[in-house]
N, C-alpha and C positions, 0 to 999 in steps of 0.2 A: 092354071090350077095345079095344086099339089095335093095328093092324097096320102095321108099318114095312118099307118096301122101299127099299134103297139103290141107287143107280146112279152111273155116272160114273167108276168106277175104270179103271185101265189101266196101260200101260207109258209112262214118260216119261223123258226124259234129265234129268240134274241141272241145275238152273236153270230148268226148265220149270214149267208150271202145269197144274193140273186143277181142275175143280169137281165136287164130289160133291153129289148130291141125295138126299134122304130123303123119300119120299112116305108120308103117313099116311093111314089110313082107319079107320073105326070111330067112336069117341067124339070129341067136339069137340076139334080139334087145338089150339085157342087155350087150352085148359084145362091144357096141359102145357108146362113147361120142357123144352127139348130139348138133348141132349147129343151130342157125338161122342167116341168112344173108339177106340183102335187097339190091335192086338196084333201084335207082330212074332214070328217064330219064335224059340222059346227064351227069350222074355221075357214078363213079366207084362203084362196089359192095362193101359193108361194112359189117363188122361184127356187129351183134346185141347182141347175147347172146349165152352162151354155158352151158351145164350141164354135169357132170361127169356120168360115167356109173351107179353108184349106186344112183345118184341124190343128193349126199351129198355136192357137190361143184357146184356153179353157178357163172359165170362171165358175166359181162355186159359191153357194150360200154358206155362211160360217157354220150353220148347223150340221153340214155334211162334209165339210173340208177335212180331208185326211181319211175319209171312210168311203166316199163315192168317187168314181172316175168316169168321166164322159169321153167318148171317143167316136170316131166315124170312119167308115169305109166308103169312100165316094164310088169305087168300082162296083160296090154292091148296093148303093143307095140306101144305106142303113146307118143309124146312129145307135149307139149303146150307152147304157148306164150300168156300170158295175158298182153294185152296192155291197159293201162289206161291213162286218160288225154292226149289223142291223139292230135297231132299238125299237121298242114298242112305239115310241113317238114317231117313228118313220112311217107307221101305218097310214095309208092314204091311197087315193087314185092318182096314179102317175100318168101324165099326158106329155107327148112331145109336140113341139110346135116349130114351124119354120118362119124365119124372119130375114129381111133383106140383108141384115148384117148384125153383128153384135150390139146390144144395147138399145135396140128399137123394138116396138111392138111386133108381136108375131102376126103373120097374115094368115097362116093355115095351122090347124089343130087336129090331132088325133082324137079318138074317142076315149082313150085311157085304158089303163090296166090296173086292176086292184092289187095292192101289196099289203099283206097283213102280217104283223110281226107279234108273236105271242111271247109273253114274259115267262 
């Protein structure tokens, strides 16, 4: 079992920045690829970013490429999502998720943290 807890959400103006963190406990964090997803009201959940177990590979949705950066610190059991140049359409609940490797469904999910971007 892996427990995931997100933090860092909040209200920010368009063009601003936020950094989300997802702290993991339980099984060895470095065994998992980590993902960020988001869900906006009335929309399907969508993939945002993913990072490999070592941190050597990162993938992004086209909608956030060049604005968001995913990173991880395996010594701290934490994955981050740095979000810059935020837009109102980035407003959503952001959740982290752990998967056996990149590109496969996630096995464990956090509860999510709200990000609201005002125009």
